[in-house]
C-alpha positions, 0 to 999 in steps of 0.5 A: 756502724752495725747499729745504724745498719741494722735501724735501716734494715728494720725500717724497710722491713717494717714499711714493707711488713705494714704495706702488706697488713694495710693491703690485706686489711683494705682487701678484707674490707672490700670482701666483707663491704660486698658480702654485707651488701650481699646479706642485706639485699637478702634481708631487704628482697625478703622483707619485701615479700613479707608484705604480701597482701593479707586478704588474698592470702586469707580468701584465696590462699595466694601470695602477691604483694600489693605494690600500691600499699593500699593507696591509689598509687600503683606504681613500682617506686613504692616496693623499691622505697620499702626495699631501700628502706629495709636495707638502709636500716640494717646498714645503719649500725647502732652505736649507742653502747658505753663502749663507742666502736668505729664502722668499718664499712659505713655503708648506704643505699645509693639506689634501689629499683625494682623492675622485672614485676611478675603481675598477677594478670599477666599472659591472661591471668597466667601467673595467678593461675599458677599459684591457684594450680599449686595450691591445688596439687595435693588436692585428692581429685582424680575421680573428679578429674574421670568424670568431668573429662567423660561428661564434658565429651559427651556435652560437647557432641550435645552443643552441636545437637541443640542447633540441629534440634532447633533448626528441625523444630523451626522447620517442622513449624514452618511447614506445620504453618504452610499446611494450614488452610482454611476448611469449608463449612456446611454452606460450602464458605472457607472458615478459619479453624484452629489446630489447637496444637499444644506445641504452640503455647510451649514453643511461644514459652521458650522465649520468656524469662524462664527463671522466675518460672522455674524458680518460683519466687523471684525474691530469692534471687540476688539482685547484685548488679556490678559495673564491669568497666571497674574490674580487671577484664574490662580495663586497662591493665598495668603489665609485667613480665609474665611467668617468672623466668624458669617456672612452666606455664599452667597449661594442659588438661590437668592444669585446667582441671586443678584450676576448676577444682580451685575455683568450686573450693573458693567461689560460691554458687546458686545454692551455695552463696558465700557470705563474704562474696559480693556477687552472689552467683561467682561460678556462674559469673565466671561462666557467663560473664554478665553484669549481674547476678540474675542475668548470670543465673539466667544464662546459665540456666537457659544453656542447662535446659539446651543441654537437657532438651537435647538428650531428652529429645533424643531419648524421647523420640526412641520411646514408642510408647510416648511416640504412640501417644503423641501420635494419637493426640496429633490424629485427634487435633488434625481430623478437624482440619482434614488434613491427615498429611499434617498429623505426622508434623503436628505429632513430632512438634508435640514431642519436641515440646514434651522433651522441652517441657521434661527438661524445664522439670529437670533444671527445676529438679537440680536447682533445687538440690536434686539429681538428674541422669544425664541420659534417661530411661522410661523410669526416669521420665516425669511429665505425661502427655497431659502436662503438654495439653495443660501447660500455661506456663507452669512447670511442673515439680519433680522429686530427684531421680537419686541417681545422676548428675547435680547443679554442680556437676554441670557447672563444672562441665561449663567451667571445663568447656570455657576458654582458659583466658576467659575463666582466668580474668573472670576470677580475678574480677571475683578476687577484686569484688571481694577484697574490696569489700574488706577494711583498707582495700576499696581500691585493690587492684589485682593487676598491682600484685606481683609475686616475683621481681628483679632488683638493681640496688647500687651500695656505696661506702663512705671510704669509696667504694661502691657495688651493683647487686641484682637479684630476683626474688619470689614466692616458690 
């Protein structure tokens, strides 16, 4: 009787104990399934980020994953499939040992989706700019900041002055034209007498193609031409969510200056062309946005001439000696027409023309690697009144002043004054041009590159359990 009692008690006890043990084991299995799924998801997502575009890193120090992987298929499904494959490979256990063992988890990836991509071209290129700015954070550029800001503020005022100067010059020329009338000859009949104002020849030169006149040998100018519609700034773009949540926008004066410094670190310009570059005058393209190197350089040169003309006009009208020379020449020219009231207008036109010729020599010196002071003194002025009288399209050579700004400094000012989004988009044009020249990257698109993403992963086990994992990963 006692033996039967103990057997029943033991059977009941063992069933309770066994239920507890099996429940504990099953709970442990569920926890391990979740933990392994999380760990493998981390491995898979990091593996996707490890597939960063090598050329973008080598040439521009930017970390982005190209979702096309060198093909013409620009779809988020491509990195999603890579993610699924990486995870599945880590879930599949190796069972080739001499002691076969059972997989107590038997996990597999049912679905892996990549969504909420932070694409390089999002928000007008701010995603790309954020990385570029972070790359430049530790650069020693404090001195550049102060110089560029001060010079840019002066140049912003010059932009207004150039319009005022052009308007005043045209007004004076109109008055001169209106006041010239036929003089009377010895027989009392009217006869046409030309004023022979040297400013007229110089004013006719203003509308001409000045680049080859300044550089001399036109063959040295790059002849690269692009189809702008092939690049990101002119085509329909793939869009993402913008800058990764939690990361600040690269806005403000400091970030703009850091980005400009990044451009000079990675791009070429006239006088410092890069062998790897498709367009040789890359900084000039970012400033002007034309479809050829020649047009971009011409645009920058014309703008530079306007700036130099503005400061030269300001100086020459304050120089009493040069004003006296121009006045003497004006009275000599107008004496033939016997219109003394015309002399003052002719004097002004000569001074404007003189400042323009001086500006051409300044720009020629800058393009040859010289320095020109922003505001001049009498010692810095190089052309004479006879350069104006004998002007025939020939631009005098001049030596570097030894102090002042170089061509690169003026490019920095132009970049600083350029609208931020325009710079971002044209910079990405340059990146596409250069990377497409490298092996295996002929289909490269910067708007197919992302630096962070959100994954949505479903993992299941043959034991009937499944879990959903959502994670956001990116480059910090």
